[in-house]
Backbone as CSV, one residue per row, in Angstrom:
resi,resn,N_x,N_y,N_z,CA_x,CA_y,CA_z,C_x,C_y,C_z
1,VAL,-15.366,-11.963,-14.331,-16.053,-12.875,-13.450,-15.421,-12.755,-12.063
2,PHE,-16.193,-12.377,-11.049,-15.724,-12.298,-9.670,-15.986,-13.663,-9.028
3,VAL,-14.938,-14.419,-8.813,-15.073,-15.773,-8.281,-14.958,-15.697,-6.761
4,ARG,-16.080,-15.961,-6.088,-16.127,-15.924,-4.624,-16.366,-17.299,-4.022
5,ASP,-16.917,-18.215,-4.801,-17.232,-19.556,-4.308,-15.943,-20.277,-3.916
6,PRO,-15.856,-20.747,-2.655,-14.621,-21.388,-2.181,-14.181,-22.591,-3.019
7,ALA,-15.120,-23.398,-3.495,-14.753,-24.575,-4.290,-14.159,-24.164,-5.639
8,LEU,-14.722,-23.144,-6.244,-14.194,-22.661,-7.523,-12.815,-22.038,-7.339
9,ARG,-12.664,-21.240,-6.284,-11.356,-20.625,-6.001,-10.316,-21.705,-5.707
10,ARG,-10.698,-22.716,-4.969,-9.777,-23.814,-4.643,-9.286,-24.507,-5.915
11,GLN,-10.207,-24.745,-6.863,-9.815,-25.378,-8.129,-8.854,-24.483,-8.909
12,LEU,-9.144,-23.198,-8.961,-8.232,-22.273,-9.643,-6.852,-22.307,-8.984
13,GLY,-6.832,-22.390,-7.662,-5.567,-22.481,-6.944,-4.800,-23.748,-7.266
14,GLU,-5.498,-24.862,-7.409,-4.843,-26.132,-7.766,-4.213,-26.051,-9.152
15,TRP,-4.831,-25.311,-10.057,-4.260,-25.143,-11.393,-3.120,-24.129,-11.395
16,TYR,-3.214,-23.116,-10.538,-2.213,-22.044,-10.510,-0.868,-22.529,-9.956
17,LEU,-0.901,-23.293,-8.883,0.325,-23.664,-8.176,1.372,-24.332,-9.065
18,PRO,1.049,-25.355,-9.861,2.107,-25.962,-10.691,2.676,-24.993,-11.733
19,LEU,1.855,-24.077,-12.223,2.359,-23.079,-13.172,3.398,-22.191,-12.490
20,TRP,3.093,-21.776,-11.246,4.045,-20.964,-10.488,5.305,-21.771,-10.164
21,GLU,5.130,-23.020,-9.748,6.291,-23.832,-9.364,7.273,-23.999,-10.517
22,GLU,6.768,-24.102,-11.749,7.652,-24.202,-12.917,8.486,-22.926,-13.073
23,VAL,7.840,-21.781,-12.960,8.535,-20.502,-13.079,9.514,-20.327,-11.917
24,ALA,9.069,-20.625,-10.703,9.907,-20.441,-9.521,11.142,-21.331,-9.564
25,ALA,10.987,-22.569,-9.993,12.138,-23.482,-10.070,13.172,-22.953,-11.059
26,ALA,12.715,-22.465,-12.187,13.644,-21.915,-13.185,14.338,-20.667,-12.642
27,ALA,13.594,-19.811,-11.957,14.191,-18.594,-11.389,15.234,-18.948,-10.334
28,ARG,14.926,-19.924,-9.495,15.876,-20.332,-8.449,17.142,-20.959,-9.037
29,ASP,16.991,-21.599,-10.193,18.147,-22.209,-10.867,18.963,-21.195,-11.648
30,GLY,18.524,-19.934,-11.640,19.262,-18.880,-12.323,18.909,-18.705,-13.782
31,ALA,17.868,-19.372,-14.247,17.461,-19.234,-15.644,16.869,-17.850,-15.883
32,ALA,17.072,-17.325,-17.063,16.473,-16.049,-17.442,15.078,-16.260,-18.018
33,ALA,14.848,-17.450,-18.601,13.566,-17.721,-19.242,13.314,-19.225,-19.289
34,ILE,12.051,-19.574,-19.516,11.663,-20.961,-19.774,10.962,-20.984,-21.124
35,ARG,10.874,-22.142,-21.725,10.172,-22.303,-23.003,8.769,-22.819,-22.724
36,GLY,7.798,-22.156,-23.283,6.421,-22.585,-23.144,6.116,-23.734,-24.085
37,ALA,4.903,-24.250,-24.003,4.493,-25.385,-24.834,4.655,-25.077,-26.322
38,GLY,4.442,-23.824,-26.717,4.580,-23.436,-28.109,5.999,-23.100,-28.514
39,GLY,6.936,-23.202,-27.567,8.337,-22.917,-27.862,8.777,-21.497,-27.602
40,ALA,7.843,-20.610,-27.282,8.200,-19.214,-27.023,8.875,-19.084,-25.657
41,ALA,9.906,-18.241,-25.599,10.600,-17.992,-24.335,9.745,-17.108,-23.445
42,LYS,9.693,-17.460,-22.152,8.957,-16.675,-21.160,9.928,-16.322,-20.049
43,SER,10.058,-15.048,-19.760,10.990,-14.583,-18.736,10.588,-15.093,-17.359
44,VAL,11.590,-15.379,-16.521,11.335,-15.760,-15.129,12.036,-14.794,-14.179
45,GLN,12.515,-13.680,-14.693,13.176,-12.692,-13.855,12.128,-11.868,-13.121
46,THR,12.370,-11.617,-11.822,11.376,-10.910,-11.024,11.435,-9.403,-11.201
47,GLY,12.618,-8.854,-11.407,12.756,-7.408,-11.524,12.754,-6.695,-10.186
48,PHE,12.728,-7.426,-9.090,12.745,-6.824,-7.763,14.153,-6.874,-7.184
49,THR,14.467,-5.909,-6.310,15.814,-5.847,-5.748,16.048,-6.918,-4.694
50,ASP,15.033,-7.293,-3.934,15.173,-8.308,-2.894,14.558,-9.608,-3.412
51,THR,15.316,-10.331,-4.227,14.805,-11.529,-4.887,14.374,-12.599,-3.888
52,ALA,15.134,-12.801,-2.822,14.781,-13.837,-1.835,13.421,-13.546,-1.213
53,ARG,13.189,-12.293,-0.827,11.904,-11.929,-0.227,10.787,-12.059,-1.256
54,THR,11.061,-11.618,-2.480,10.060,-11.714,-3.536,9.655,-13.169,-3.755
55,MET,10.634,-14.053,-3.838,10.333,-15.468,-4.060,9.556,-16.053,-2.883
56,ALA,9.935,-15.714,-1.668,9.213,-16.223,-0.494,7.764,-15.736,-0.490
57,ASP,7.577,-14.444,-0.774,6.215,-13.887,-0.802,5.381,-14.511,-1.920
58,THR,5.980,-14.684,-3.095,5.214,-15.245,-4.207,4.967,-16.736,-4.043
59,ASP,5.882,-17.430,-3.383,5.619,-18.838,-3.063,4.400,-18.951,-2.153
60,GLN,4.367,-18.110,-1.119,3.230,-18.120,-0.189,1.939,-17.752,-0.932
61,PHE,2.013,-16.725,-1.780,0.848,-16.319,-2.571,0.347,-17.482,-3.421
62,ALA,1.259,-18.170,-4.113,0.868,-19.275,-4.997,0.243,-20.417,-4.208
63,ARG,0.805,-20.729,-3.050,0.243,-21.817,-2.235,-1.152,-21.475,-1.720
64,ARG,-1.408,-20.193,-1.503,-2.695,-19.758,-0.948,-3.647,-19.188,-2.000
65,PHE,-3.251,-19.233,-3.269,-4.021,-18.606,-4.348,-5.518,-18.913,-4.242
66,GLY,-5.874,-20.158,-4.109,-7.278,-20.558,-4.071,-7.990,-20.252,-2.772
67,GLU,-7.264,-19.792,-1.749,-7.865,-19.455,-0.458,-8.154,-17.966,-0.323
68,LEU,-7.626,-17.175,-1.239,-7.772,-15.730,-1.144,-9.215,-15.339,-1.436
69,PRO,-9.699,-14.207,-0.895,-11.135,-13.891,-0.896,-11.830,-13.838,-2.253
70,VAL,-11.209,-13.210,-3.236,-11.856,-13.058,-4.535,-10.805,-13.227,-5.630
71,ILE,-11.139,-13.982,-6.649,-10.297,-14.081,-7.846,-11.131,-13.519,-8.990
72,ILE,-10.634,-12.457,-9.585,-11.340,-11.811,-10.685,-10.721,-12.318,-11.996
73,VAL,-11.549,-12.914,-12.835,-11.087,-13.390,-14.133,-11.494,-12.331,-15.157
74,VAL,-10.500,-11.639,-15.698,-10.752,-10.589,-16.680,-10.803,-11.236,-18.058
75,CYS,-11.892,-11.001,-18.755,-12.101,-11.612,-20.067,-12.185,-10.535,-21.144
76,ALA,-11.902,-10.960,-22.362,-11.995,-10.048,-23.504,-12.591,-10.784,-24.684
77,ASP,-13.394,-10.093,-25.438,-13.926,-10.615,-26.694,-12.913,-10.225,-27.759
78,LEU,-12.119,-11.183,-28.218,-11.047,-10.887,-29.167,-11.565,-10.308,-30.483
79,ALA,-12.817,-10.597,-30.824,-13.393,-10.029,-32.046,-13.584,-8.519,-31.906
80,GLN,-13.560,-8.029,-30.675,-13.740,-6.599,-30.424,-12.409,-5.857,-30.273
81,THR,-11.292,-6.554,-30.448,-9.984,-5.902,-30.360,-9.462,-5.629,-31.763
82,HIS,-8.498,-4.751,-31.858,-7.915,-4.407,-33.159,-6.390,-4.477,-33.058
83,PRO,-5.838,-5.708,-32.979,-4.380,-5.820,-32.891,-3.732,-5.479,-34.232
84,THR,-2.950,-4.425,-34.236,-2.323,-3.957,-35.475,-0.947,-4.564,-35.712
85,ASP,-0.527,-5.477,-34.831,0.829,-6.039,-34.950,0.851,-7.523,-35.291
86,THR,-0.249,-8.068,-35.761,-0.312,-9.513,-36.018,0.528,-9.954,-37.205
87,GLY,0.875,-9.053,-38.118,1.661,-9.428,-39.284,3.159,-9.246,-39.106
88,LEU,3.613,-9.032,-37.896,5.031,-8.753,-37.669,5.874,-9.990,-37.385
89,GLY,5.258,-11.166,-37.356,6.025,-12.389,-37.126,6.534,-12.536,-35.708
90,ARG,5.850,-11.953,-34.762,6.202,-12.068,-33.349,4.912,-12.129,-32.541
91,LEU,5.060,-12.389,-31.280,3.915,-12.416,-30.377,3.210,-11.066,-30.391
92,SER,1.909,-11.065,-30.570,1.145,-9.813,-30.568,1.013,-9.288,-29.142
93,ILE,1.267,-8.004,-28.972,1.022,-7.381,-27.672,-0.029,-6.282,-27.757
94,VAL,-0.362,-5.858,-28.952,-1.298,-4.762,-29.138,-2.729,-5.159,-28.763
95,GLY,-3.087,-6.411,-28.969,-4.450,-6.849,-28.684,-4.883,-6.620,-27.247
96,GLY,-3.942,-6.619,-26.317,-4.275,-6.373,-24.913,-4.287,-4.911,-24.541
97,GLY,-4.054,-4.047,-25.522,-3.933,-2.619,-25.258,-5.164,-1.986,-24.643
98,SER,-6.336,-2.593,-24.790,-7.525,-2.011,-24.172,-7.907,-2.729,-22.888
99,VAL,-7.636,-4.027,-22.810,-8.077,-4.781,-21.636,-7.162,-4.556,-20.426
100,TYR,-5.849,-4.471,-20.632,-4.945,-4.347,-19.487,-5.031,-2.992,-18.783
101,PRO,-5.194,-1.889,-19.489,-5.423,-0.633,-18.750,-6.709,-0.685,-17.918
102,MET,-7.756,-1.340,-18.448,-8.991,-1.472,-17.678,-8.741,-2.291,-16.413
103,ALA,-7.982,-3.384,-16.550,-7.679,-4.227,-15.388,-6.840,-3.446,-14.366
104,GLN,-5.867,-2.680,-14.841,-5.044,-1.859,-13.944,-5.896,-0.800,-13.242
105,ASN,-6.827,-0.198,-13.965,-7.711,0.787,-13.341,-8.576,0.147,-12.264
106,LEU,-9.007,-1.080,-12.486,-9.761,-1.809,-11.458,-8.888,-1.994,-10.219
107,CYS,-7.625,-2.377,-10.422,-6.705,-2.546,-9.291,-6.521,-1.232,-8.532
108,LEU,-6.373,-0.129,-9.262,-6.207,1.178,-8.618,-7.464,1.592,-7.856
109,ALA,-8.626,1.325,-8.426,-9.880,1.657,-7.749,-10.037,0.836,-6.466
110,LEU,-9.672,-0.443,-6.511,-9.746,-1.278,-5.313,-8.752,-0.795,-4.258
111,ARG,-7.548,-0.426,-4.677,-6.549,0.072,-3.726,-7.056,1.335,-3.038
112,ALA,-7.727,2.201,-3.759,-8.280,3.425,-3.162,-9.296,3.096,-2.067
113,GLN,-9.845,1.878,-2.130,-10.798,1.419,-1.108,-10.117,0.571,-0.027
114,GLY,-8.780,0.500,-0.067,-8.037,-0.270,0.927,-7.917,-1.752,0.611
115,VAL,-8.271,-2.143,-0.606,-8.215,-3.545,-1.015,-6.927,-3.780,-1.806
116,ALA,-6.182,-4.795,-1.410,-4.953,-5.151,-2.111,-5.295,-6.059,-3.285
117,THR,-4.504,-5.958,-4.349,-4.703,-6.811,-5.509,-3.365,-7.341,-6.000
118,THR,-3.426,-8.474,-6.649,-2.280,-9.027,-7.356,-2.769,-9.425,-8.732
119,PHE,-2.054,-8.979,-9.733,-2.400,-9.154,-11.141,-1.494,-10.255,-11.679
120,THR,-2.066,-11.304,-12.250,-1.256,-12.397,-12.782,-1.836,-12.896,-14.100
121,THR,-0.959,-13.383,-14.954,-1.405,-13.988,-16.214,-1.072,-15.476,-16.287
122,LEU,-0.435,-16.033,-15.257,-0.028,-17.444,-15.302,-1.195,-18.384,-15.588
123,LEU,-2.315,-18.155,-14.954,-3.450,-19.074,-15.070,-4.110,-19.034,-16.451
124,VAL,-3.766,-18.034,-17.258,-4.301,-17.986,-18.623,-3.861,-19.225,-19.406
125,ALA,-2.743,-19.822,-19.021,-2.282,-21.054,-19.676,-3.295,-22.192,-19.525
126,ARG,-4.163,-22.109,-18.543,-5.201,-23.127,-18.328,-6.571,-22.620,-18.787
127,GLU,-6.576,-21.731,-19.769,-7.815,-21.091,-20.219,-8.952,-22.072,-20.527
128,PRO,-8.739,-23.144,-21.283,-9.885,-24.030,-21.573,-10.558,-24.559,-20.304
129,GLU,-9.758,-24.972,-19.324,-10.320,-25.502,-18.081,-11.015,-24.406,-17.269
130,VAL,-10.407,-23.225,-17.221,-10.994,-22.102,-16.477,-12.328,-21.709,-17.095
131,LYS,-12.372,-21.636,-18.426,-13.623,-21.267,-19.101,-14.712,-22.294,-18.832
132,GLU,-14.354,-23.573,-18.865,-15.356,-24.607,-18.588,-15.838,-24.523,-17.139
133,LEU,-14.905,-24.382,-16.211,-15.252,-24.312,-14.789,-16.201,-23.160,-14.482
134,LEU,-15.960,-22.006,-15.103,-16.717,-20.799,-14.771,-17.815,-20.469,-15.765
135,GLY,-18.007,-21.327,-16.777,-19.068,-21.095,-17.753,-18.810,-19.883,-18.634
136,ILE,-17.561,-19.581,-18.900,-17.215,-18.441,-19.753,-17.462,-18.849,-21.203
137,PRO,-18.194,-18.042,-21.950,-18.521,-18.401,-23.345,-17.268,-18.604,-24.200
138,GLY,-17.394,-19.453,-25.198,-16.279,-19.821,-26.056,-15.628,-18.662,-26.780
139,HIS,-16.396,-17.620,-27.124,-15.828,-16.504,-27.883,-15.012,-15.540,-27.009
140,MET,-15.061,-15.734,-25.700,-14.313,-14.866,-24.783,-12.949,-15.490,-24.480
141,ALA,-11.957,-14.635,-24.293,-10.611,-15.074,-23.911,-10.337,-14.589,-22.494
142,THR,-9.592,-15.376,-21.733,-9.190,-14.911,-20.408,-7.892,-14.121,-20.580
143,ALA,-7.870,-12.907,-20.076,-6.728,-12.008,-20.259,-5.801,-12.001,-19.051
144,CYS,-6.379,-12.104,-17.859,-5.578,-12.113,-16.630,-6.483,-12.485,-15.468
145,HIS,-5.847,-12.670,-14.333,-6.563,-12.957,-13.093,-6.076,-11.964,-12.049
146,ILE,-7.001,-11.398,-11.308,-6.668,-10.440,-10.256,-7.197,-11.008,-8.950
147,VAL,-6.297,-11.205,-8.011,-6.699,-11.663,-6.693,-6.874,-10.428,-5.824
148,ALA,-7.995,-10.358,-5.096,-8.289,-9.169,-4.294,-8.654,-9.564,-2.877
149,GLY,-8.208,-8.744,-1.935,-8.543,-8.940,-0.526,-7.875,-7.867,0.311
150,TYR,-8.251,-7.823,1.562,-7.623,-6.843,2.451,-6.222,-7.326,2.797
151,PRO,-5.241,-6.420,2.771,-3.843,-6.829,2.965,-3.532,-7.261,4.383
152,ALA,-2.627,-8.242,4.499,-2.166,-8.706,5.813,-1.214,-7.685,6.431
153,ARG,-0.473,-6.981,5.580,0.462,-5.940,6.022,0.041,-4.625,5.382
154,PRO,0.404,-3.512,5.999,0.066,-2.216,5.386,0.716,-2.077,4.006
155,PHE,0.096,-1.268,3.165,0.679,-0.983,1.857,2.046,-0.349,2.059
156,PRO,2.999,-0.607,1.156,4.322,0.010,1.297,4.237,1.525,1.168
157,ARG,5.071,2.194,1.910,5.118,3.654,1.868,6.086,4.152,0.798
158,ARG,7.080,3.353,0.495,8.104,3.766,-0.450,8.366,2.619,-1.426
159,LEU,8.317,2.922,-2.694,8.561,1.923,-3.713,9.859,2.243,-4.441
160,HIS,10.565,1.211,-4.841,11.765,1.390,-5.663,11.335,1.405,-7.120
161,ARG,11.713,2.434,-7.789,11.410,2.538,-9.214,12.703,2.837,-9.962
162,PRO,12.871,2.261,-11.138,14.055,2.596,-11.942,14.021,4.075,-12.327
163,ASP,15.169,4.663,-12.524,15.262,6.036,-12.971,14.648,6.139,-14.364
164,VAL,14.005,7.256,-14.640,13.354,7.442,-15.933,14.338,7.277,-17.091
165,SER,15.600,7.601,-16.870,16.592,7.474,-17.942,16.830,6.017,-18.339
166,GLU,16.429,5.081,-17.496,16.549,3.663,-17.830,15.353,3.158,-18.647
167,LEU,14.275,3.927,-18.658,13.035,3.466,-19.281,12.584,4.282,-20.480
168,ALA,12.999,5.540,-20.550,12.542,6.437,-21.619,13.747,7.050,-22.320
169,PHE,13.601,7.256,-23.621,14.727,7.757,-24.420,14.265,8.917,-25.292
170,ALA,15.204,9.752,-25.711,14.911,10.905,-26.557,15.264,10.582,-28.007
171,ASP,14.293,10.688,-28.855,14.443,10.552,-30.302,14.847,9.166,-30.790
172,ARG,15.811,8.523,-30.171,16.259,7.196,-30.583,16.439,6.329,-29.338
173,TYR,16.145,5.053,-29.494,16.307,4.114,-28.379,17.750,4.163,-27.882
174,GLY,17.905,4.364,-26.582,19.233,4.419,-25.982,19.760,5.830,-25.787
175,SER,19.149,6.833,-26.428,19.574,8.222,-26.239,18.963,8.770,-24.962
176,ARG,19.814,9.221,-24.066,19.385,9.658,-22.737,18.336,10.771,-22.812
177,LEU,17.296,10.622,-22.029,16.249,11.622,-21.874,16.551,12.402,-20.608
178,SER,16.799,13.706,-20.724,17.118,14.484,-19.534,15.861,14.845,-18.768
179,ALA,16.062,15.199,-17.486,14.970,15.570,-16.602,14.162,16.714,-17.228
180,GLY,12.853,16.607,-17.183,11.976,17.653,-17.683,11.796,17.646,-19.195
181,GLU,12.501,16.807,-19.915,12.471,16.810,-21.372,11.249,16.081,-21.942
182,GLY,10.676,15.143,-21.199,9.623,14.282,-21.729,8.379,14.986,-22.209
183,ALA,8.004,16.139,-21.610,6.738,16.788,-21.953,6.886,17.889,-23.006
184,ARG,8.067,18.093,-23.515,8.239,19.191,-24.485,7.573,18.914,-25.795
């Protein structure tokens, strides 16, 4: 659902801000995680090297969430997914395996057109209200929200990425993967 109506976007922004403020307060207090309503731990670590700038930028984003040009609500019909990890006694992550790559591809396609996007899942916590507000059918689930608009600043030219040896391993978790080894 591409939400362009200012009143609808404003309402989504009113719901988004307190969700962000809870996460931001915990991050500022040095917490690694917060407990959700169901008791599951949710990380509040940003993963960025310049935490102060990240927090300032995300605070501004959260305050302006409902003013941004378009909020895309990505939905999924859960009956059409095949999560193979539901019997493992942990939070399922496989069910999003088809919807999140599609959402990321949408973000990449928009970027190729000069449109900036921000991908967030915070507002999914307000799914019943969002579905009612936007007339989303009961059998659909909200998977994420993507805010899109032309950027205020140019896209970054250089991104910091962790070294591949921190993210990928050879044969066993923790075993260093050497350069060029991944495609063998």
